[in-house]
VOPAGU-2260 file (C-alpha; in pm, 1 decimal, decimal comma):
REM VOPAGU-2260
SITE   aa  ch    i         X         Y         Z
SITE  MET   A    0  -11794,4  -19349,6  -17882,9
SITE  LYS   A    1  -11632,6  -19456,2  -17597,9
SITE  ASP   A    2  -11505,4  -19091,6  -17444,6
SITE  SER   A    3  -12001,1  -19083,9  -17461,4
SITE  ASP   A    4  -11951,4  -19385,1  -17296,0
SITE  GLU   A    5  -11710,3  -19291,0  -16974,0
SITE  MET   A    6  -11881,6  -18933,9  -16966,0
SITE  LEU   A    7  -12255,4  -19126,9  -16933,3
SITE  LYS   A    8  -12063,6  -19312,1  -16680,2
SITE  MET   A    9  -11882,2  -19033,9  -16496,4
SITE  ALA   A   10  -12240,2  -18815,2  -16448,4
SITE  ARG   A   11  -12401,2  -19188,8  -16350,9
SITE  LYS   A   12  -12165,4  -19112,1  -16057,1
SITE  ILE   A   13  -12172,8  -18779,2  -16002,8
SITE  SER   A   14  -12554,0  -18799,6  -16045,3
SITE  ALA   A   15  -12514,8  -19056,2  -15724,8
SITE  ILE   A   16  -12291,7  -18891,7  -15521,8
SITE  VAL   A   17  -12538,1  -18600,9  -15478,3
SITE  PHE   A   18  -12827,0  -18793,7  -15505,1
SITE  LEU   A   19  -12630,6  -18973,1  -15168,2
SITE  PHE   A   20  -12558,3  -18609,8  -14999,3
SITE  PHE   A   21  -12891,3  -18460,4  -15052,5
SITE  PHE   A   22  -13037,9  -18793,5  -14939,4
SITE  SER   A   23  -12768,7  -18818,2  -14620,5
SITE  SER   A   24  -12843,1  -18505,1  -14492,5
SITE  HIS   A   25  -13216,3  -18472,7  -14515,6
SITE  LEU   A   26  -13162,9  -18857,5  -14259,2
SITE  SER   A   27  -12999,0  -18694,7  -14031,3
SITE  MET   A   28  -13195,5  -18403,5  -14019,3
SITE  ALA   A   29  -13503,4  -18649,6  -13972,6
SITE  SER   A   30  -13354,7  -18793,7  -13678,3
SITE  ALA   A   31  -13165,8  -18528,0  -13505,5
SITE  ALA   A   32  -13354,3  -18327,8  -13192,6
SITE  VAL   A   33  -13303,8  -18013,2  -13116,2
SITE  ILE   A   34  -13209,5  -17931,0  -12775,9
SITE  LYS   A   35  -13349,6  -17605,1  -12686,7
SITE  ALA   A   36  -13122,8  -17326,6  -12486,2
SITE  GLU   A   37  -13398,8  -17255,7  -12206,7
SITE  MET   A   38  -13475,8  -17609,5  -12174,6
SITE  ILE   A   39  -13124,8  -17639,1  -12102,1
SITE  LYS   A   40  -13100,2  -17408,2  -11853,2
SITE  ALA   A   41  -13366,8  -17452,9  -11716,3
SITE  ALA   A   42  -13209,0  -17862,2  -11643,2
SITE  VAL   A   43  -12944,6  -17651,1  -11444,9
SITE  LYS   A   44  -13142,8  -17456,5  -11245,0
SITE  SER   A   45  -13349,5  -17795,1  -11127,4
SITE  HIS   A   46  -13014,6  -17961,3  -11062,7
SITE  ILE   A   47  -12855,2  -17648,5  -10864,2
SITE  GLU   A   48  -13253,9  -17622,5  -10669,2
SITE  LYS   A   49  -13256,7  -17980,7  -10586,3
SITE  ASN   A   50  -12867,5  -17985,9  -10452,0
SITE  MET   A   51  -12815,9  -17700,5  -10308,2
SITE  PRO   A   52  -12734,9  -17634,6   -9915,5
SITE  TRP   A   53  -12970,0  -17357,9   -9935,6
SITE  GLN   A   54  -13322,0  -17238,3   -9831,4
SITE  GLN   A   55  -13569,0  -17272,2  -10149,2
SITE  GLY   A   56  -13599,3  -16878,5  -10313,1
SITE  ALA   A   57  -13323,5  -16768,3  -10159,5
SITE  MET   A   58  -13089,9  -16794,9  -10468,3
SITE  ARG   A   59  -13061,4  -16631,8  -10808,8
SITE  VAL   A   60  -12943,5  -16780,5  -11082,7
SITE  GLU   A   61  -12786,9  -16602,5  -11403,1
SITE  PHE   A   62  -12592,3  -16752,1  -11755,4
SITE  PRO   A   63  -12350,6  -16584,3  -11840,7
SITE  GLY   A   64  -12340,6  -16538,0  -12259,8
SITE  LYS   A   65  -12617,8  -16672,6  -12494,9
SITE  GLY   A   66  -12670,6  -16987,2  -12442,6
SITE  LEU   A   67  -12747,1  -17172,8  -12789,3
SITE  ASP   A   68  -12957,3  -17446,0  -12913,6
SITE  LEU   A   69  -12799,6  -17771,1  -12949,9
SITE  SER   A   70  -12907,4  -18059,7  -13231,7
SITE  LEU   A   71  -12787,7  -18443,5  -13153,4
SITE  PRO   A   72  -12891,2  -18757,0  -13352,6
SITE  GLY   A   73  -13201,3  -18942,7  -13207,4
SITE  LYS   A   74  -13509,5  -18893,4  -13130,2
SITE  LYS   A   75  -13564,1  -18954,4  -12751,6
SITE  ILE   A   76  -13296,0  -18808,3  -12601,2
SITE  SER   A   77  -13244,9  -18812,1  -12266,4
SITE  TYR   A   78  -12988,4  -18643,4  -12019,0
SITE  ARG   A   79  -12811,4  -18579,4  -11645,5
SITE  VAL   A   80  -12691,0  -18240,9  -11471,7
SITE  LEU   A   81  -12346,0  -18322,8  -11228,9
SITE  SER   A   82  -12215,1  -18084,4  -11062,0
SITE  ASN   A   83  -11829,9  -18091,2  -10968,6
SITE  ARG   A   84  -11818,5  -18333,0  -10643,1
SITE  HIS   A   85  -11745,2  -18006,0  -10412,4
SITE  ALA   A   86  -11997,7  -17792,9  -10563,8
SITE  ASP   A   87  -12016,3  -17508,5  -10286,5
SITE  PHE   A   88  -12326,2  -17400,8  -10499,6
SITE  ILE   A   89  -12241,3  -17026,8  -10524,2
SITE  GLY   A   90  -12081,2  -16774,4  -10722,1
SITE  ASP   A   91  -11851,5  -16874,0  -11040,5
SITE  SER   A   92  -11981,5  -17189,9  -11126,3
SITE  SER   A   93  -11965,5  -17487,0  -11403,3
SITE  PHE   A   94  -12208,8  -17802,1  -11486,3
SITE  PHE   A   95  -12193,7  -18053,4  -11727,4
SITE  ILE   A   96  -12548,9  -18200,7  -11882,7
SITE  ARG   A   97  -12495,2  -18532,4  -12013,0
SITE  PHE   A   98  -12693,0  -18652,5  -12307,8
SITE  TYR   A   99  -12812,8  -18968,8  -12393,7
SITE  GLU   A  100  -13028,0  -19147,0  -12623,3
SITE  ASN   A  101  -13116,3  -19489,8  -12519,9
SITE  ASP   A  102  -12833,3  -19573,1  -12215,8
SITE  THR   A  103  -12650,6  -19430,1  -12474,1
SITE  PHE   A  104  -12369,3  -19161,7  -12444,0
SITE  LEU   A  105  -12395,7  -18858,1  -12662,1
SITE  GLU   A  106  -12247,6  -18552,9  -12579,2
SITE  GLN   A  107  -12151,7  -18348,0  -12326,7
SITE  LYS   A  108  -12207,6  -17910,3  -12272,9
SITE  THR   A  109  -12044,2  -17761,1  -11929,0
SITE  ILE   A  110  -12254,3  -17513,6  -11922,5
SITE  LYS   A  111  -12167,7  -17171,9  -11621,2
SITE  ALA   A  112  -12347,8  -17022,3  -11383,3
SITE  ARG   A  113  -12341,0  -16773,5  -11124,9
SITE  LEU   A  114  -12515,7  -16839,2  -10872,0
SITE  GLU   A  115  -12572,7  -16634,9  -10544,8
SITE  VAL   A  116  -12761,8  -16651,9  -10212,3
SITE  SER   A  117  -12948,5  -16400,0   -9981,5
SITE  MET   A  118  -12871,9  -16422,6   -9637,9
SITE  GLY   A  119  -13014,6  -16212,0   -9338,9
SITE  VAL   A  120  -12707,7  -15970,1   -9180,7
SITE  VAL   A  121  -12698,6  -15801,3   -8897,7
SITE  VAL   A  122  -12669,1  -15469,2   -8928,6
SITE  SER   A  123  -12684,2  -15141,9   -8694,7
SITE  ALA   A  124  -13012,7  -14998,1   -8675,8
SITE  LYS   A  125  -12845,9  -14651,7   -8584,6
SITE  SER   A  126  -12427,1  -14593,3   -8520,4
SITE  LEU   A  127  -12279,7  -14629,9   -8255,3
SITE  PRO   A  128  -11974,9  -14599,2   -8032,7
SITE  ARG   A  129  -11700,4  -14841,9   -7904,7
SITE  ASN   A  130  -11768,9  -15097,4   -7645,9
SITE  ILE   A  131  -12128,8  -15067,9   -7617,6
SITE  ARG   A  132  -12350,8  -15342,2   -7531,5
SITE  ILE   A  133  -12573,2  -15418,5   -7766,6
SITE  ASP   A  134  -12976,0  -15401,3   -7748,2
SITE  ARG   A  135  -13238,8  -15577,9   -7902,8
SITE  ASN   A  136  -13345,8  -15168,5   -8048,5
SITE  ASP   A  137  -12914,1  -15103,6   -8203,6
SITE  VAL   A  138  -12951,4  -15369,1   -8453,0
SITE  LYS   A  139  -13149,6  -15523,8   -8701,4
SITE  LEU   A  140  -13178,6  -15847,5   -9003,7
SITE  ILE   A  141  -13129,9  -15716,9   -9343,9
SITE  LYS   A  142  -13108,4  -15920,3   -9624,9
SITE  ARG   A  143  -12833,5  -15916,0   -9876,1
SITE  TRP   A  144  -12731,2  -16165,8  -10155,0
SITE  PHE   A  145  -12388,6  -16326,1  -10189,9
SITE  ASN   A  146  -12185,3  -16468,8  -10502,4
SITE  ARG   A  147  -11901,3  -16642,7  -10260,1
SITE  THR   A  148  -11927,4  -16757,7   -9863,0
SITE  PRO   A  149  -11916,7  -16490,0   -9659,8
SITE  SER   A  150  -11705,0  -16519,7   -9342,5
SITE  ASN   A  151  -11751,5  -16375,0   -9026,6
SITE  ILE   A  152  -12126,7  -16386,9   -9042,4
SITE  ILE   A  153  -12352,3  -16354,5   -8785,5
SITE  SER   A  154  -12728,5  -16406,2   -8902,8
SITE  SER   A  155  -12966,2  -16401,6   -8571,2
SITE  LEU   A  156  -12955,7  -16125,8   -8381,2
SITE  ASP   A  157  -12932,1  -16332,5   -8075,9
SITE  ASP   A  158  -12621,4  -16384,0   -8149,1
SITE  VAL   A  159  -12553,1  -16014,8   -8097,2
SITE  VAL   A  160  -12739,9  -15935,4   -7815,9
SITE  GLY   A  161  -12575,6  -15836,3   -7524,3
SITE  MET   A  162  -12235,6  -15844,3   -7665,5
SITE  LYS   A  163  -12026,8  -15554,4   -7634,7
SITE  LEU   A  164  -11873,1  -15373,6   -7978,9
SITE  ARG   A  165  -11578,7  -15386,8   -8028,8
SITE  THR   A  166  -11542,9  -15032,7   -8242,5
SITE  SER   A  167  -11722,8  -14763,0   -8316,7
SITE  VAL   A  168  -12013,2  -14815,1   -8647,3
SITE  LYS   A  169  -12189,4  -14583,3   -8846,1
SITE  SER   A  170  -12622,6  -14655,3   -8924,3
SITE  ASN   A  171  -12610,7  -15010,1   -9195,2
SITE  THR   A  172  -12267,2  -15121,0   -9097,2
SITE  GLN   A  173  -12316,4  -15477,8   -9057,0
SITE  ILE   A  174  -12211,8  -15613,2   -8809,6
SITE  LYS   A  175  -11977,7  -15970,1   -8778,5
SITE  ARG   A  176  -11833,5  -16189,0   -8555,0
SITE  ASN   A  177  -11480,2  -16014,1   -8486,8
SITE  MET   A  178  -11607,2  -15657,6   -8416,3
SITE  VAL   A  179  -11862,6  -15800,5   -8094,2
SITE  ARG   A  180  -11685,0  -15987,2   -7775,2
SITE  SER   A  181  -11884,8  -16107,2   -7478,5
SITE  ILE   A  182  -11896,0  -15974,3   -7160,5
SITE  PRO   A  183  -11761,4  -16149,7   -6871,6
SITE  MET   A  184  -12008,6  -16226,2   -6568,4
């Protein structure tokens, strides 16, 4: 009799544990919010577009790897996207998205992105010899994508017309500041 009472008590305890396990997992699932990976990417992209120093439409954003949905406890989840203090919004970058419920911090995720910027650059319209005085017909402005801040870039035809070319260039060669010099008056 004593053994059967103990077995009955043990069976009740096991039943209670199983019930609590399923009931608590049901409760946590009922109060969990699923944040879709596409929503996270859209939030980061919106943050970039609001804070970048570049002209609207001059940037493309790629997210490496497959984004994963995020499950967070709570119903009304808010978020805030942050970038590094000295972000230059070009090249490989990291952004942070913080999730809150009722102003209580829940979790932070790091989102990696590759940012490319379209900039106008001056290129030769044809092959040009060294020491030529550059005329407006010798150069043209084209758009190029950059994933780091270019150095010595010339982005205006007015900055190069009338200058002297220091080196010979082929057609469609980008003309940089160190390739031209002013002509003495």
